[in-house]
C-alpha positions as CSV (number, residue, x, y, z in Angstrom):
1,Y,3.8,7.3,1.2
2,A,1.3,6.2,4.0
3,A,-0.9,9.2,3.0
4,L,-0.8,8.2,-0.7
5,R,-1.8,4.6,0.1
6,R,-4.8,5.8,2.1
7,K,-5.6,8.5,-0.6
8,E,-5.2,11.4,1.9
9,T,-4.0,13.8,-0.8
10,F,-4.9,17.0,-2.3
11,A,-3.7,18.9,-5.5
12,T,-3.3,22.4,-6.6
13,T,-2.9,24.4,-9.8
14,G,0.5,25.6,-8.7
15,P,0.5,27.7,-5.6
16,R,1.3,25.8,-2.4
17,M,-2.0,26.1,-0.6
18,R,-2.7,23.6,2.1
19,L,-5.9,21.8,2.9
20,R,-7.4,19.5,5.4
21,F,-10.7,17.8,5.0
22,F,-12.6,15.4,7.4
23,A,-16.1,14.0,7.7
24,G,-17.8,12.4,10.6
25,Y,-21.0,12.4,12.7
26,G,-21.5,14.8,15.6
27,L,-18.4,16.9,14.8
28,P,-18.7,20.1,16.9
29,D,-19.2,23.4,15.0
30,D,-16.1,24.8,16.8
31,L,-13.9,21.7,16.0
32,L,-11.3,23.7,14.1
33,E,-11.1,26.3,16.8
34,M,-10.2,23.6,19.4
35,A,-6.5,23.1,20.3
36,D,-6.9,19.3,19.7
37,G,-9.5,19.7,16.9
38,V,-7.3,17.9,14.2
39,A,-6.6,15.1,16.5
40,L,-10.2,14.8,17.5
41,A,-11.1,14.7,13.7
42,Y,-8.6,11.9,13.0
43,A,-9.9,10.0,16.1
44,T,-13.7,10.4,15.4
45,G,-14.0,10.9,11.6
46,V,-12.5,10.0,8.4
47,T,-10.0,11.9,6.2
48,M,-10.1,13.0,2.6
49,G,-9.8,9.9,0.3
50,A,-11.7,7.6,2.7
51,D,-15.1,6.1,2.8
52,L,-17.7,7.4,5.2
53,P,-20.0,4.7,6.5
54,P,-23.7,5.3,7.5
55,N,-24.2,6.6,10.9
56,T,-24.2,3.6,13.4
57,A,-26.4,5.5,15.8
58,D,-29.5,5.8,13.7
59,G,-28.4,5.4,10.0
60,E,-30.1,8.6,8.9
61,S,-28.3,11.6,10.5
62,A,-26.3,13.7,8.1
63,P,-22.5,13.9,8.5
64,Q,-20.5,17.0,9.2
65,F,-17.6,18.1,6.9
66,A,-14.7,19.9,8.5
67,M,-12.4,21.9,6.1
68,W,-9.4,24.0,6.8
69,A,-7.5,25.8,4.1
70,L,-4.3,27.8,4.3
71,A,-3.1,30.3,1.5
72,D,0.3,30.3,0.0
73,A,2.2,33.3,1.4
74,N,3.7,33.9,-1.9
75,S,0.5,33.9,-3.8
76,A,-3.0,35.6,-3.7
77,P,-5.2,35.5,-0.6
78,L,-8.1,33.0,-0.5
79,Q,-11.5,34.0,-1.7
80,R,-13.8,31.0,-1.0
81,L,-14.0,27.5,0.2
82,Q,-16.3,25.0,-1.6
83,I,-17.8,21.6,-1.4
84,I,-18.4,19.7,-4.6
85,K,-21.1,17.1,-4.1
86,G,-22.0,14.3,-6.6
87,W,-24.7,11.7,-6.0
88,I,-26.9,9.0,-7.5
89,D,-30.5,9.3,-6.9
90,T,-32.9,6.5,-6.4
91,A,-33.7,6.5,-10.2
92,G,-30.1,6.0,-11.0
93,E,-29.6,9.5,-12.3
94,T,-26.3,11.3,-11.5
95,H,-26.0,14.9,-10.2
96,E,-23.3,17.2,-9.2
97,E,-23.5,20.5,-7.2
98,V,-21.0,23.2,-6.2
99,I,-21.6,24.7,-2.9
100,D,-19.8,27.7,-1.3
101,V,-19.3,27.1,2.5
102,A,-16.9,29.8,3.7
103,C,-16.3,33.3,2.3
104,A,-13.4,35.7,2.7
105,G,-13.9,38.5,5.3
106,G,-16.4,36.3,7.3
107,V,-19.2,37.2,4.8
108,A,-22.1,34.9,5.0
109,V,-23.0,32.5,2.0
110,N,-26.3,33.5,0.2
111,P,-28.5,30.6,1.1
112,A,-30.7,31.1,-2.0
113,T,-27.7,30.6,-4.3
114,N,-25.1,28.8,-2.2
115,R,-22.7,31.4,-3.4
116,C,-20.3,33.9,-1.6
117,P,-20.9,37.6,-2.7
118,D,-18.2,39.1,-4.9
119,N,-15.5,40.3,-2.6
120,G,-14.2,42.9,-4.8
121,A,-10.8,41.4,-5.5
122,T,-9.1,43.0,-8.6
123,V,-6.2,42.7,-10.9
124,D,-4.3,45.4,-12.6
125,L,-3.7,44.2,-16.0
126,S,-1.0,46.7,-16.7
127,D,1.4,45.1,-14.2
128,C,-0.5,42.2,-12.7
129,S,-0.7,43.7,-9.3
130,I,-3.6,42.5,-7.1
131,S,-5.6,43.8,-4.2
132,A,-3.6,42.0,-1.6
133,N,-5.7,43.3,1.4
134,T,-8.8,41.6,0.1
135,G,-9.3,38.0,1.0
136,D,-8.1,35.7,3.9
137,T,-4.9,33.8,4.7
138,Q,-7.1,31.0,5.8
139,L,-10.6,29.7,5.6
140,R,-12.2,27.0,7.8
141,T,-15.7,25.7,8.7
142,V,-17.6,22.7,9.6
143,W,-20.5,22.2,7.2
144,T,-23.6,19.8,7.3
145,D,-25.2,18.8,4.0
146,P,-28.9,20.1,4.4
147,N,-30.0,17.8,1.4
148,F,-28.2,14.6,2.7
149,D,-30.2,11.5,1.9
150,A,-28.7,8.2,3.7
151,S,-30.1,6.1,0.9
152,E,-28.2,7.7,-1.9
153,R,-24.5,7.1,-2.8
154,A,-22.6,10.3,-2.8
155,F,-19.1,11.8,-2.9
156,Y,-18.0,15.1,-1.4
157,Y,-14.6,16.9,-2.1
158,A,-13.3,20.3,-1.0
159,R,-11.9,23.0,-3.2
160,I,-10.3,26.3,-2.4
161,L,-10.3,29.3,-4.8
162,E,-7.8,32.2,-4.5
163,N,-8.6,35.7,-5.5
164,P,-8.0,36.4,-9.3
165,T,-4.5,36.7,-10.6
166,C,-2.9,37.3,-14.1
167,R,-3.0,34.2,-16.3
168,W,0.3,33.2,-18.0
169,N,-0.6,34.9,-21.3
170,T,-1.1,38.2,-19.7
171,W,2.3,38.0,-17.9
172,D,3.8,37.0,-21.1
173,A,2.3,40.1,-22.9
174,I,3.5,42.4,-20.2
175,K,7.0,41.0,-20.6
176,A,7.0,41.4,-24.3
177,G,5.4,45.0,-24.1
178,T,2.4,43.9,-26.2
179,V,-1.3,44.0,-25.6
180,P,-2.8,40.8,-24.2
181,R,-4.6,38.6,-26.6
182,S,-8.3,39.3,-26.6
183,D,-9.3,35.7,-27.4
184,L,-7.7,34.4,-24.1
185,A,-8.8,35.0,-20.5
186,A,-6.6,37.7,-18.9
187,T,-7.0,36.3,-15.4
188,L,-7.7,33.1,-13.7
189,Q,-8.3,31.8,-10.1
190,E,-5.7,29.3,-8.7
191,R,-7.1,26.5,-6.7
192,A,-6.6,23.3,-4.7
193,W,-8.9,20.4,-4.3
194,S,-9.0,17.3,-2.0
195,S,-9.5,13.7,-2.6
196,P,-13.1,12.8,-2.3
197,I,-14.9,11.3,0.6
198,Q,-17.2,8.6,-0.5
199,Y,-20.5,8.0,1.3
200,V,-21.8,4.4,0.4
201,P,-25.2,3.3,2.0
202,T,-25.1,-0.2,3.7
203,D,-27.3,-1.7,1.0
204,K,-25.0,-0.4,-1.7
205,K,-21.9,-1.9,-0.1
206,Q,-23.7,-5.2,-0.1
207,D,-24.3,-5.0,-3.8
208,Q,-20.7,-4.4,-4.7
209,P,-18.5,-7.4,-5.9
């Protein structure tokens, strides 16, 4: 209940994936490798669902975002970890961007597209078996927004994507011994997503009622 009150929550499409998401200034790149990394993140940063204030040191430095996702042992491995960023520019226009920040197998994100390369995960539509050896049981990273603008209001939330698995209609078709419907997607990617962390510039805070 305490976590619900402070909005430190995440949701999934079904599988019991787990997710941690923090933001702060000066978070070390190896934060999530440290034995006390989570405790340090709580002590020096903010959690999902919280407001991130401007940097008190200089007001301009970009924050770091620490993300740690764990797969459901009874579901598919993880394929990628993403940040979804939304912001309002100085002209009042809204924007949203999806950014891959960690890829299964330790593969690097393509800096030109902000996307992980295809990891080759497959689904056998005859029995819904998956390539279980492709993907990771956990993904974690500390990411800094290269396009951060301290004057713009923004939100960030973390999202995990599993490898593809059969959609419910494909499972039903296999059980019934029929051909899956061609007008419905045969597979899907189960996912989890965090509550957002809101960044509000100081002058925007003053303008709010």
